[in-house]
PLY file of the C-alpha trace (Angstrom):
ply
format ascii 1.0
element vertex 117
property float x
property float y
property float z
element edge 116
property int vertex1
property int vertex2
end_header
-17.20 -28.49 1.80
-13.87 -26.75 1.39
-14.38 -22.97 1.25
-10.93 -22.04 -0.07
-8.34 -23.25 -2.54
-4.89 -22.50 -1.17
-2.38 -21.00 -3.58
0.73 -20.48 -1.44
1.80 -20.09 2.17
4.84 -19.43 4.30
5.37 -18.93 8.04
4.16 -15.33 7.73
1.01 -15.61 5.64
-1.19 -17.39 3.14
-2.82 -16.75 -0.22
-5.89 -18.50 -1.56
-8.94 -18.34 -3.79
-12.41 -18.37 -2.26
-14.94 -21.01 -3.30
-18.64 -20.37 -3.69
-21.05 -23.21 -4.45
-18.11 -25.50 -5.31
-16.80 -22.99 -7.89
-13.33 -21.53 -7.35
-13.48 -17.74 -7.71
-10.19 -17.00 -9.49
-10.81 -13.35 -10.33
-9.32 -12.23 -7.00
-6.70 -13.57 -4.60
-7.11 -13.37 -0.82
-3.73 -12.61 0.79
-3.45 -12.64 4.56
-0.42 -11.70 6.65
0.31 -9.73 9.81
-3.36 -9.90 10.87
-4.29 -8.09 7.66
-6.19 -9.37 4.65
-6.15 -8.04 1.10
-8.50 -9.20 -1.64
-6.62 -8.32 -4.84
-6.97 -8.94 -8.55
-4.01 -10.67 -10.19
-2.80 -7.31 -11.52
-2.95 -5.81 -8.02
-0.91 -8.73 -6.66
1.70 -8.10 -9.39
1.69 -4.37 -8.58
2.11 -5.08 -4.85
4.95 -7.52 -5.58
6.67 -4.77 -7.59
6.28 -2.29 -4.72
7.69 -4.80 -2.25
10.58 -5.68 -4.55
11.46 -1.99 -4.91
11.23 -1.45 -1.14
13.28 -4.58 -0.50
16.06 -3.28 -2.73
16.08 0.08 -0.93
15.49 -0.99 2.70
18.96 0.19 3.77
19.23 -1.74 7.04
22.95 -2.41 6.69
24.89 -0.72 9.45
21.84 -0.06 11.62
22.03 -1.43 15.17
18.29 -2.30 15.06
18.60 -4.19 11.77
15.60 -6.49 11.11
13.99 -5.69 14.47
12.41 -2.28 14.01
9.30 -1.19 12.13
11.10 1.43 10.15
9.98 0.53 6.64
6.72 2.13 5.51
5.37 -0.19 2.84
2.92 1.22 0.31
0.14 -1.06 -0.92
-2.01 -1.03 -4.07
-4.71 0.50 -1.84
-3.60 4.13 -1.80
-5.16 4.76 1.60
-3.25 1.90 3.26
0.45 1.79 4.16
1.99 -0.82 6.45
4.82 -0.40 8.97
6.96 -3.53 8.60
10.36 -4.74 9.69
13.01 -5.85 7.24
12.25 -9.51 8.03
8.52 -8.98 7.49
9.30 -7.31 4.17
11.31 -10.40 3.18
8.41 -12.68 4.21
5.86 -10.57 2.30
8.13 -10.65 -0.77
8.29 -14.45 -0.57
4.51 -14.73 -0.11
3.72 -12.53 -3.12
6.36 -14.07 -5.39
5.30 -17.59 -4.40
1.67 -16.69 -5.06
2.43 -15.28 -8.51
4.67 -18.22 -9.40
2.01 -20.77 -8.38
-0.73 -18.92 -10.29
1.46 -18.75 -13.42
2.46 -22.40 -13.12
-1.15 -23.53 -12.71
-2.26 -21.42 -15.69
0.53 -22.92 -17.78
-0.29 -26.48 -16.78
-4.06 -26.09 -17.15
-4.12 -23.97 -20.33
-0.93 -24.24 -22.36
-0.15 -27.91 -21.69
-3.66 -29.06 -22.63
-3.09 -28.21 -26.30
0 1
1 2
2 3
3 4
4 5
5 6
6 7
7 8
8 9
9 10
10 11
11 12
12 13
13 14
14 15
15 16
16 17
17 18
18 19
19 20
20 21
21 22
22 23
23 24
24 25
25 26
26 27
27 28
28 29
29 30
30 31
31 32
32 33
33 34
34 35
35 36
36 37
37 38
38 39
39 40
40 41
41 42
42 43
43 44
44 45
45 46
46 47
47 48
48 49
49 50
50 51
51 52
52 53
53 54
54 55
55 56
56 57
57 58
58 59
59 60
60 61
61 62
62 63
63 64
64 65
65 66
66 67
67 68
68 69
69 70
70 71
71 72
72 73
73 74
74 75
75 76
76 77
77 78
78 79
79 80
80 81
81 82
82 83
83 84
84 85
85 86
86 87
87 88
88 89
89 90
90 91
91 92
92 93
93 94
94 95
95 96
96 97
97 98
98 99
99 100
100 101
101 102
102 103
103 104
104 105
105 106
106 107
107 108
108 109
109 110
110 111
111 112
112 113
113 114
114 115
115 116
């Protein structure tokens, strides 16, 4: 029995829904990267993607001799007690993971709900 239904993955992480008794639990998304797992609602995934997008736009690594190699970006998460120290490359990978997850969820909802009419 398959215990998960994968949503999206890249070289840095994976997102999926859990299954219980052959039922896919779509209320929350498990996102795992950098040896850390978050179990977010869809709204929390969207919020996190917005935080990452804002951080990505303001990372300011241009001109730094340690560009993309340091852990100088402190990334906030939807969990107010948890911040992550990430490099510029990790921030890019997290951005891709979250955007790919949201795109796949939206596409599947469109195909399964809107296109069935």
